[in-house]
LOKE-180004 format. One record per residue (C-alpha): residue number from 0; x, y, z. Coordinates in nm, 3 decimals. Layout:
<rec><num>NUM</num><X>X</X><Y>Y</Y><Z>Z</Z></rec>
...
END
This chain:
<rec><num>0</num><X>-4.402</X><Y>4.566</Y><Z>0.183</Z></rec>
<rec><num>1</num><X>-4.037</X><Y>4.561</Y><Z>0.158</Z></rec>
<rec><num>2</num><X>-3.818</X><Y>4.262</Y><Z>0.185</Z></rec>
<rec><num>3</num><X>-3.541</X><Y>4.272</Y><Z>0.466</Z></rec>
<rec><num>4</num><X>-3.195</X><Y>4.185</Y><Z>0.391</Z></rec>
<rec><num>5</num><X>-3.003</X><Y>4.010</Y><Z>0.657</Z></rec>
<rec><num>6</num><X>-2.638</X><Y>3.980</Y><Z>0.635</Z></rec>
<rec><num>7</num><X>-2.489</X><Y>3.612</Y><Z>0.697</Z></rec>
<rec><num>8</num><X>-2.173</X><Y>3.616</Y><Z>0.905</Z></rec>
<rec><num>9</num><X>-1.885</X><Y>3.504</Y><Z>0.719</Z></rec>
<rec><num>10</num><X>-1.820</X><Y>3.239</Y><Z>0.942</Z></rec>
<rec><num>11</num><X>-2.091</X><Y>3.047</Y><Z>0.754</Z></rec>
<rec><num>12</num><X>-1.880</X><Y>3.078</Y><Z>0.424</Z></rec>
<rec><num>13</num><X>-1.547</X><Y>3.036</Y><Z>0.625</Z></rec>
<rec><num>14</num><X>-1.644</X><Y>2.693</Y><Z>0.780</Z></rec>
<rec><num>15</num><X>-1.758</X><Y>2.567</Y><Z>0.414</Z></rec>
<rec><num>16</num><X>-1.449</X><Y>2.707</Y><Z>0.194</Z></rec>
<rec><num>17</num><X>-1.178</X><Y>2.533</Y><Z>0.504</Z></rec>
<rec><num>18</num><X>-1.377</X><Y>2.235</Y><Z>0.527</Z></rec>
<rec><num>19</num><X>-1.334</X><Y>2.192</Y><Z>0.165</Z></rec>
<rec><num>20</num><X>-0.955</X><Y>2.255</Y><Z>0.174</Z></rec>
<rec><num>21</num><X>-0.920</X><Y>2.001</Y><Z>0.469</Z></rec>
<rec><num>22</num><X>-1.116</X><Y>1.718</Y><Z>0.282</Z></rec>
<rec><num>23</num><X>-0.886</X><Y>1.779</Y><Z>-0.046</Z></rec>
<rec><num>24</num><X>-0.576</X><Y>1.794</Y><Z>0.162</Z></rec>
<rec><num>25</num><X>-0.684</X><Y>1.456</Y><Z>0.329</Z></rec>
<rec><num>26</num><X>-0.785</X><Y>1.299</Y><Z>0.001</Z></rec>
<rec><num>27</num><X>-0.446</X><Y>1.390</Y><Z>-0.152</Z></rec>
<rec><num>28</num><X>-0.240</X><Y>1.253</Y><Z>0.177</Z></rec>
<rec><num>29</num><X>-0.457</X><Y>0.933</Y><Z>0.167</Z></rec>
<rec><num>30</num><X>-0.353</X><Y>0.893</Y><Z>-0.208</Z></rec>
<rec><num>31</num><X>0.024</X><Y>0.955</Y><Z>-0.128</Z></rec>
<rec><num>32</num><X>0.025</X><Y>0.714</Y><Z>0.176</Z></rec>
<rec><num>33</num><X>-0.142</X><Y>0.431</Y><Z>-0.007</Z></rec>
<rec><num>34</num><X>0.121</X><Y>0.438</Y><Z>-0.269</Z></rec>
<rec><num>35</num><X>0.407</X><Y>0.451</Y><Z>-0.024</Z></rec>
<rec><num>36</num><X>0.243</X><Y>0.185</Y><Z>0.218</Z></rec>
<rec><num>37</num><X>0.111</X><Y>-0.139</Y><Z>0.099</Z></rec>
<rec><num>38</num><X>-0.030</X><Y>-0.179</Y><Z>0.436</Z></rec>
<rec><num>39</num><X>-0.191</X><Y>0.138</Y><Z>0.453</Z></rec>
<rec><num>40</num><X>-0.322</X><Y>0.067</Y><Z>0.091</Z></rec>
<rec><num>41</num><X>-0.454</X><Y>-0.258</Y><Z>0.204</Z></rec>
<rec><num>42</num><X>-0.637</X><Y>-0.098</Y><Z>0.490</Z></rec>
<rec><num>43</num><X>-0.817</X><Y>0.142</Y><Z>0.275</Z></rec>
<rec><num>44</num><X>-0.963</X><Y>-0.127</Y><Z>0.058</Z></rec>
<rec><num>45</num><X>-1.348</X><Y>-0.138</Y><Z>0.214</Z></rec>
<rec><num>46</num><X>-1.466</X><Y>-0.217</Y><Z>-0.120</Z></rec>
<rec><num>47</num><X>-1.256</X><Y>-0.465</Y><Z>-0.295</Z></rec>
<rec><num>48</num><X>-1.345</X><Y>-0.390</Y><Z>-0.667</Z></rec>
<rec><num>49</num><X>-1.256</X><Y>-0.040</Y><Z>-0.579</Z></rec>
<rec><num>50</num><X>-0.924</X><Y>-0.127</Y><Z>-0.435</Z></rec>
<rec><num>51</num><X>-0.821</X><Y>0.153</Y><Z>-0.191</Z></rec>
<rec><num>52</num><X>-0.996</X><Y>0.394</Y><Z>-0.369</Z></rec>
<rec><num>53</num><X>-1.294</X><Y>0.319</Y><Z>-0.169</Z></rec>
<rec><num>54</num><X>-1.110</X><Y>0.413</Y><Z>0.172</Z></rec>
<rec><num>55</num><X>-0.919</X><Y>0.705</Y><Z>0.035</Z></rec>
<rec><num>56</num><X>-1.244</X><Y>0.905</Y><Z>-0.095</Z></rec>
<rec><num>57</num><X>-1.488</X><Y>0.763</Y><Z>0.179</Z></rec>
<rec><num>58</num><X>-1.216</X><Y>0.896</Y><Z>0.454</Z></rec>
<rec><num>59</num><X>-1.171</X><Y>1.211</Y><Z>0.321</Z></rec>
<rec><num>60</num><X>-1.572</X><Y>1.284</Y><Z>0.264</Z></rec>
<rec><num>61</num><X>-1.601</X><Y>1.163</Y><Z>0.614</Z></rec>
<rec><num>62</num><X>-1.327</X><Y>1.402</Y><Z>0.742</Z></rec>
<rec><num>63</num><X>-1.494</X><Y>1.692</Y><Z>0.514</Z></rec>
<rec><num>64</num><X>-1.814</X><Y>1.674</Y><Z>0.666</Z></rec>
<rec><num>65</num><X>-1.701</X><Y>1.630</Y><Z>1.038</Z></rec>
<rec><num>66</num><X>-1.467</X><Y>1.951</Y><Z>0.973</Z></rec>
<rec><num>67</num><X>-1.762</X><Y>2.147</Y><Z>0.829</Z></rec>
<rec><num>68</num><X>-2.003</X><Y>2.011</Y><Z>1.089</Z></rec>
<rec><num>69</num><X>-1.749</X><Y>2.131</Y><Z>1.337</Z></rec>
<rec><num>70</num><X>-1.660</X><Y>2.471</Y><Z>1.181</Z></rec>
<rec><num>71</num><X>-1.985</X><Y>2.557</Y><Z>1.097</Z></rec>
<rec><num>72</num><X>-2.105</X><Y>2.512</Y><Z>1.443</Z></rec>
<rec><num>73</num><X>-1.815</X><Y>2.689</Y><Z>1.598</Z></rec>
<rec><num>74</num><X>-1.812</X><Y>2.992</Y><Z>1.351</Z></rec>
<rec><num>75</num><X>-2.174</X><Y>3.024</Y><Z>1.217</Z></rec>
<rec><num>76</num><X>-2.251</X><Y>3.346</Y><Z>1.424</Z></rec>
<rec><num>77</num><X>-1.891</X><Y>3.469</Y><Z>1.394</Z></rec>
<rec><num>78</num><X>-1.771</X><Y>3.746</Y><Z>1.183</Z></rec>
<rec><num>79</num><X>-1.389</X><Y>3.611</Y><Z>1.040</Z></rec>
<rec><num>80</num><X>-1.135</X><Y>3.714</Y><Z>0.836</Z></rec>
<rec><num>81</num><X>-1.258</X><Y>3.556</Y><Z>0.530</Z></rec>
<rec><num>82</num><X>-0.960</X><Y>3.624</Y><Z>0.315</Z></rec>
<rec><num>83</num><X>-0.717</X><Y>3.453</Y><Z>0.539</Z></rec>
<rec><num>84</num><X>-0.908</X><Y>3.151</Y><Z>0.552</Z></rec>
<rec><num>85</num><X>-0.958</X><Y>3.167</Y><Z>0.224</Z></rec>
<rec><num>86</num><X>-0.610</X><Y>3.180</Y><Z>0.158</Z></rec>
<rec><num>87</num><X>-0.527</X><Y>2.886</Y><Z>0.418</Z></rec>
<rec><num>88</num><X>-0.787</X><Y>2.682</Y><Z>0.218</Z></rec>
<rec><num>89</num><X>-0.635</X><Y>2.761</Y><Z>-0.120</Z></rec>
<rec><num>90</num><X>-0.304</X><Y>2.631</Y><Z>0.042</Z></rec>
<rec><num>91</num><X>-0.459</X><Y>2.322</Y><Z>0.150</Z></rec>
<rec><num>92</num><X>-0.639</X><Y>2.238</Y><Z>-0.160</Z></rec>
<rec><num>93</num><X>-0.303</X><Y>2.305</Y><Z>-0.355</Z></rec>
<rec><num>94</num><X>-0.115</X><Y>2.053</Y><Z>-0.129</Z></rec>
<rec><num>95</num><X>-0.398</X><Y>1.786</Y><Z>-0.181</Z></rec>
<rec><num>96</num><X>-0.387</X><Y>1.823</Y><Z>-0.556</Z></rec>
<rec><num>97</num><X>0.003</X><Y>1.784</Y><Z>-0.547</Z></rec>
<rec><num>98</num><X>-0.027</X><Y>1.488</Y><Z>-0.321</Z></rec>
<rec><num>99</num><X>-0.279</X><Y>1.340</Y><Z>-0.580</Z></rec>
<rec><num>100</num><X>-0.037</X><Y>1.427</Y><Z>-0.865</Z></rec>
<rec><num>101</num><X>0.127</X><Y>1.086</Y><Z>-0.974</Z></rec>
<rec><num>102</num><X>0.486</X><Y>1.223</Y><Z>-1.033</Z></rec>
<rec><num>103</num><X>0.470</X><Y>1.346</Y><Z>-0.684</Z></rec>
<rec><num>104</num><X>0.356</X><Y>1.032</Y><Z>-0.499</Z></rec>
<rec><num>105</num><X>0.554</X><Y>0.815</Y><Z>-0.714</Z></rec>
<rec><num>106</num><X>0.864</X><Y>0.963</Y><Z>-0.517</Z></rec>
<rec><num>107</num><X>0.725</X><Y>0.754</Y><Z>-0.255</Z></rec>
<rec><num>108</num><X>0.604</X><Y>0.441</Y><Z>-0.415</Z></rec>
<rec><num>109</num><X>0.696</X><Y>0.097</Y><Z>-0.331</Z></rec>
END
């Protein structure tokens, strides 16, 4: 008996990759905004011993999971231009890393 191979549409992978880019960007954005605004940093202190890090990471993970769930539902049966979506995800990841880089966010620190 031969095993049948079934091709999974690229939308499944595209959803996961783009959601990762979105999550990374949100984490970077939270980092820069927390450094630029004491009010925003205080709003992210969800677990006092960890300070604003608790809110930054929790919010980024929640956005990542929501983005992944929505994109997966929309794209799971579709064939998409994966290289283009991968490129967008790389740009979002790069921007997220830039926004987490101390010399960058120190430009906006109070």
